[in-house]
N, C-alpha and C positions, 0 to 999 in steps of 0.2 A: 759552423763550418771550419774545418781544420786549416791551418796555415802550412805553408811549404815545408817549413822546417818538421812539423808534426809528421806530416806525409813522408818526407825523407826519411824519419825516424823509423817509421813503419817499415819502409822499403829495407833499411839497413838490418832490421830484426829478420825479415824475410830472408835476406841474403845469408845471414848468418845460419838461420835454419836450413837452407838450401845447401850450404856448405857441410853442415853436420850430416844431412841426410846423404849426400853425395859420398862423403867419406865412409859413412856406414854401408852404403851400397856397394861402394869399392872393395871393402873389407869381406862383405858376403860374397861377392863375385870371386874375389881370391880364394876363398875356402871351396867355392864350387870348383874353380880350376884345380885346386889341390887333389880334390876327390876324383875329378875327371881324369887327371893325369895318372893317379895311382890305379885307376881302372882301365887304362888304356883307351880312353873315350877321347873324341874330338873335343877339342877346347872351346871352339865356337859352334854355335846351333842358330843357323839363319831362320829356320821355321820359328823357333822360340823368339827370336828377335823381331820378326815381323808379326807374330802374334801380340807381343808387347805394344808395338807401334799401333796395331789395329785397335787395341784396346783402348788406347788413349785418343784415337780418332773418333771413338764413339761417344766422346763426351759431347753434350750439347753445347756448341760454340759457333761461331761464324767461320766461314771457310779460310778467312785470313788468321784467325786464332788457330784453326786447326793446322795450318800450314806452319804457324810458329811452333807449336807443340811438337809436331812431326819433326821438325828441324832440330829442336832442343832435345827430343829423345834419341834421335839418330846420332847427334853430336855426343851424348851421353854414353851410348853404346859403343861407339867408335873409341872415343877417348879411354874408355874403361878398358877395352881390349888392348889398346896401344900401351897404356901403363901396366896392365898385367904382363904382356909380352915382354916388356922391358925388365919387369921385376923377375920373370922366369928366366930371361936371358942372363941376367946379373947372377942369379943363383946357380945356374948350371955352367956359366963360365968360371965361376970361382970353385968348382968341384975339381 
């Protein structure tokens, strides 16, 4: 049986991986926004966002875990949009 310190170390490693993945996701979203901007497309896509959330809700978990995942993914989407909007605003304010 693992002790608390070993389990916490595993959690710490997962947090580092999550951070790396979230930053990678943010950079990809920024590339998508750049392409959309150059093609005069809407920067957000509600249908795509809902499709992503629905995909994660199909994972076999309890209702409580599904709600947790939905909240996490909704927060990721919202915070990504907020971050990218701030970056875009800074870029265009400096032109």
